[in-house]
ZAMARGU-4260 file (C-alpha; in steps of 0.2 Angstrom, whole numbers, plus 5000, padded with zeros to 4 digits):
<rodrens>
0) 4975/5311/5049 | 4990/5300/5054 | 5003/5297/5041 | 5012/5280/5042 | 5029/5280/5034
5) 5031/5268/5019 | 5046/5263/5011 | 5045/5253/4994 | 5057/5238/4994 | 5060/5223/4982
10) 5047/5213/4992 | 5033/5225/4988 | 5038/5226/4970 | 5037/5207/4969 | 5020/5206/4978
15) 5013/5220/4966 | 5019/5210/4951 | 5011/5194/4957 | 4995/5204/4960 | 4995/5211/4943
20) 4998/5194/4935 | 4983/5187/4945 | 4972/5201/4939 | 4977/5198/4921 | 4973/5180/4922
25) 4956/5184/4930 | 4952/5196/4916 | 4957/5183/4902 | 4946/5170/4911 | 4931/5182/4910
30) 4935/5185/4892 | 4935/5167/4888 | 4918/5164/4897 | 4911/5178/4887 | 4919/5174/4870
35) 4908/5167/4856 | 4923/5157/4849 | 4940/5151/4852 | 4946/5162/4838 | 4941/5177/4848
40) 4951/5171/4863 | 4966/5168/4851 | 4965/5186/4845 | 4963/5193/4863 | 4976/5183/4872
45) 4988/5183/4857 | 4993/5165/4857 | 4989/5148/4849 | 4989/5131/4856 | 4990/5115/4847
50) 4972/5113/4850 | 4968/5129/4841 | 4980/5125/4826 | 4971/5124/4809 | 4980/5114/4796
55) 4979/5117/4778 | 4971/5100/4776 | 4958/5105/4789 | 4954/5121/4779 | 4952/5111/4763
60) 4940/5099/4772 | 4929/5113/4778 | 4928/5122/4762 | 4939/5137/4766 | 4952/5132/4752
65) 4948/5125/4735 | 4963/5118/4727 | 4974/5129/4739 | 4967/5145/4732 | 4953/5158/4734
70) 4955/5158/4753 | 4949/5174/4762 | 4960/5170/4777 | 4976/5165/4768 | 4985/5179/4758
75) 5000/5174/4747 | 5017/5182/4750 | 5020/5186/4731 | 5035/5176/4725 | 5034/5186/4709
80) 5040/5202/4718 | 5056/5192/4720 | 5056/5187/4701 | 5048/5202/4693 | 5064/5213/4691
85) 5071/5200/4679 | 5056/5204/4668 | 5060/5222/4666 | 5072/5220/4652 | 5059/5217/4639
90) 5064/5218/4621 | 5082/5216/4626 | 5094/5201/4627 | 5092/5193/4644 | 5105/5187/4656
95) 5105/5169/4652 | 5115/5153/4651 | 5115/5134/4648 | 5119/5124/4664 | 5126/5106/4663
100) 5130/5095/4678 | 5142/5082/4671 | 5157/5071/4675 | 5173/5069/4665 | 5168/5051/4661
105) 5153/5058/4652 | 5163/5068/4639 | 5156/5058/4624 | 5138/5060/4629 | 5139/5078/4633
110) 5148/5082/4616 | 5134/5074/4607 | 5122/5085/4616 | 5132/5101/4614 | 5134/5099/4595
115) 5115/5096/4593 | 5111/5111/4604 | 5123/5122/4595 | 5116/5117/4578 | 5098/5119/4583
120) 5099/5134/4593 | 5115/5142/4601 | 5126/5144/4585 | 5113/5158/4581 | 5111/5166/4599
125) 5128/5162/4607 | 5123/5161/4625 | 5136/5156/4638 | 5138/5139/4644 | 5142/5133/4662
130) 5148/5116/4666 | 5148/5110/4684 | 5156/5094/4692 | 5159/5088/4710 | 5177/5084/4704
135) 5189/5094/4695 | 5187/5094/4676 | 5202/5087/4667 | 5212/5099/4655 | 5207/5087/4641
140) 5189/5088/4645 | 5189/5107/4646 | 5199/5109/4629 | 5187/5097/4621 | 5171/5106/4627
145) 5178/5123/4623 | 5182/5118/4605 | 5163/5114/4602 | 5156/5130/4608 | 5158/5147/4600
150) 5152/5157/4615 | 5159/5160/4633 | 5162/5143/4642 | 5164/5142/4661 | 5169/5127/4672
155) 5165/5126/4690 | 5169/5114/4705 | 5154/5111/4716 | 5158/5115/4734 | 5160/5099/4745
160) 5147/5105/4757 | 5134/5105/4743 | 5139/5087/4738 | 5140/5078/4754 | 5130/5072/4769
165) 5124/5086/4780 | 5127/5083/4799 | 5109/5079/4802 | 5109/5064/4791 | 5111/5046/4799
170) 5123/5039/4786 | 5120/5021/4792 | 5102/5023/4790 | 5105/5030/4772 | 5116/5015/4768
175) 5102/5003/4774 | 5090/5012/4762 | 5101/5010/4747 | 5102/4992/4751 | 5083/4990/4753
180) 5080/5000/4737 | 5092/4990/4726 | 5078/4984/4714 | 5072/5002/4711 | 5080/5012/4697
185) 5095/5022/4705 | 5089/5015/4721 | 5106/5009/4727 | 5115/5024/4720 | 5123/5036/4732
190) 5129/5048/4719 | 5112/5049/4711 | 5105/5055/4728 | 5118/5068/4730 | 5114/5074/4712
195) 5096/5075/4716 | 5099/5085/4731 | 5111/5096/4722 | 5099/5100/4708 | 5085/5103/4720
200) 5094/5115/4732 | 5111/5120/4726 | 5115/5122/4708 | 5108/5140/4707 | 5119/5145/4722
205) 5135/5142/4712 | 5145/5158/4710 | 5146/5155/4691 | 5127/5158/4690 | 5127/5174/4700
210) 5127/5185/4684 | 5112/5176/4676 | 5093/5176/4678 | 5089/5162/4666 | 5095/5145/4663
215) 5093/5130/4651 | 5097/5113/4658 | 5106/5101/4646 | 5111/5084/4650 | 5122/5071/4641
220) 5114/5061/4627 | 5099/5072/4624 | 5094/5077/4607 | 5084/5093/4600 | 5074/5087/4585
225) 5069/5104/4578 | 5077/5121/4573 | 5073/5134/4586 | 5074/5150/4577 | 5068/5162/4591
230) 5077/5167/4607 | 5068/5156/4620 | 5076/5166/4634 | 5070/5182/4628 | 5053/5175/4624
235) 5052/5169/4643 | 5057/5186/4649 | 5046/5196/4637 | 5030/5185/4641 | 5034/5185/4659
240) 5035/5166/4660 | 5045/5158/4675 | 5047/5139/4671 | 5047/5130/4655 | 5047/5111/4651
245) 5045/5098/4637 | 5040/5081/4645 | 5030/5076/4659 | 5027/5059/4667 | 5023/5050/4683
250) 5036/5048/4697 | 5040/5030/4704 | 5030/5031/4721 | 5043/5019/4729 | 5055/5034/4728
255) 5045/5047/4737 | 5034/5039/4750 | 5034/5053/4762 | 5037/5068/4750 | 5019/5074/4749
260) 5016/5073/4768 | 5032/5083/4771 | 5026/5095/4758 | 5009/5097/4766 | 5017/5099/4783
265) 5027/5114/4776 | 5013/5123/4768 | 5002/5120/4783 | 5015/5132/4791 | 5016/5143/4776
270) 5000/5144/4767 | 5003/5162/4763 | 5017/5156/4750 | 5004/5147/4739 | 4999/5156/4724
275) 4981/5161/4723 | 4980/5154/4705 | 4991/5139/4707 | 4993/5123/4697 | 4987/5111/4711
280) 4976/5102/4699 | 4991/5096/4689 | 4999/5088/4704 | 4984/5082/4714 | 4967/5074/4708
285) 4959/5077/4725 | 4962/5095/4730 | 4979/5092/4738 | 4975/5077/4749 | 4987/5066/4739
290) 5000/5068/4726 | 4996/5060/4709 | 5014/5058/4705 | 5014/5070/4690 | 5030/5080/4687
295) 5039/5090/4674 | 5054/5080/4668 | 5068/5091/4674 | 5082/5085/4663 | 5075/5099/4652
300) 5071/5115/4660 | 5071/5133/4654 | 5068/5143/4669 | 5071/5159/4680 | 5084/5156/4693
305) 5076/5168/4704 | 5062/5155/4707 | 5074/5144/4716 | 5083/5159/4724 | 5067/5166/4732
310) 5065/5165/4751 | 5049/5154/4748 | 5058/5140/4739 | 5074/5141/4749 | 5063/5138/4765
315) 5054/5124/4756 | 5070/5115/4751 | 5078/5117/4768 | 5062/5109/4776 | 5063/5094/4764
320) 5082/5093/4766 | 5080/5092/4785 | 5067/5078/4783 | 5080/5067/4776 | 5071/5060/4761
325) 5085/5063/4748 | 5094/5049/4758 | 5082/5039/4768 | 5071/5037/4752 | 5076/5043/4734
330) 5068/5060/4732 | 5071/5067/4714 | 5073/5085/4709 | 5060/5083/4696 | 5045/5081/4708
335) 5052/5093/4720 | 5054/5107/4706 | 5037/5102/4699 | 5028/5103/4716 | 5036/5120/4721
340) 5033/5128/4704 | 5015/5122/4704 | 5011/5129/4721 | 5022/5144/4722 | 5018/5151/4705
345) 5002/5157/4696 | 4998/5144/4683 | 5001/5156/4668 | 5019/5157/4673 | 5023/5139/4668
350) 5025/5135/4649 | 5025/5119/4639 | 5037/5121/4624 | 5027/5110/4612 | 5037/5117/4598
355) 5054/5112/4604 | 5057/5094/4598 | 5067/5085/4612 | 5072/5068/4616 | 5078/5060/4633
360) 5078/5042/4631 | 5066/5034/4630 | 5053/5048/4627 | 5050/5061/4614 | 5043/5079/4613
365) 5038/5081/4595 | 5027/5094/4588 | 5010/5087/4582 | 5005/5103/4574 | 5010/5099/4556
370) 5014/5118/4552 | 5026/5119/4567 | 5034/5103/4562 | 5037/5108/4544 | 5043/5126/4548
375) 5056/5120/4560 | 5063/5106/4550 | 5059/5093/4564 | 5067/5076/4563 | 5055/5067/4574
380) 5040/5057/4572 | 5024/5066/4579 | 5016/5049/4582 | 5029/5046/4595 | 5025/5062/4604
385) 5024/5059/4623 | 5014/5074/4628 | 4997/5067/4629 | 5002/5049/4631 | 4992/5039/4644
390) 5008/5036/4654 | 5012/5055/4653 | 5004/5070/4662 | 5002/5082/4648 | 4983/5080/4648
395) 4983/5085/4666 | 4994/5100/4663 | 4983/5107/4649 | 4967/5104/4659 | 4974/5112/4675
400) 4982/5127/4666 | 4966/5130/4656 | 4975/5128/4639 | 4967/5122/4623 | 4974/5105/4617
405) 4980/5105/4599 | 4970/5097/4586 | 4971/5079/4585 | 4979/5076/4602 | 4967/5062/4606
410) 4976/5051/4593 | 4992/5052/4603 | 4986/5043/4619 | 4997/5028/4615
</rodrens>
């Protein structure tokens, strides 16, 4: 036998690598020819192409998902695992506060609201109250507010980066939008857009809220009609509810032309975030193909802050924010909160406070249950309750949530 000396060099290594790569390609071609479906190829090769991508809409069309639920292939990342620790304090006072976004110029309006909320609820339960402003509060404002509240009061300045244009927004395009939408309510307002963006993605990030799990949003010139003699925060905590509302209605379609398509794009990429027992039927009449414009009116919210702090919601907001609809259209925080809560949460985590009489001009939430109305000394007219009005979305909510409507609801259709 003749031995031929052989020295391994870089050229040999390169040739060997090329040969192995060629063999790998041949093997995968054989697999492709012998595979019964593209899905098998995806599993074997370990990559997706655009051709193979299955969208959430496709899955609805071919029956894999009904109302974004009951899919055997899409498993939800449980958002409740992020929220659930705040339920652990059952039977005890929760970490809760009132939150108000207000300007110095709105002093008279917010004082009216404070006096009413204190009288109807908070003089008994004495929860903290946090006031936020994009400008410094004046000393006169702070003194006047503090004199109205018997519990802890905190005043916070909103960071400039939370109330300004992000670098990816074309401000010239945003200015043109405001000009084009001048005839739409708040359509020409720059500050309103910053407010909606802030309420959608930032209020819960303010350091003053770090110590709380629950909040009740209060705005200037609202009114509570009824005495609330139970701790609503503890009720939410003990019954493991996450989002509470009083009024629902339809959004102005002109303000959110691309919101639903942007939402669908996001959840196409994150179908695992959608609750398996969601409230899709509240926000869509056709299994998610289109948005029916229904939303919870967010000027009243009693909710868990950890819903917005969750990675799922933060990713959703960030996706919307980069799409630019807050400035290139006039996306409101109400439809965004409503869509997120309806898709991310199980339906039984969302609660209608039918017993809390509430007014935000021009609509009323007034108990139509005579016993509730009498026991809580309500000052409103049940005939003006907006819950089941034909221009509201209360009927859709009760049907979607599987909740029985109160006796006589049909007479309140308006």
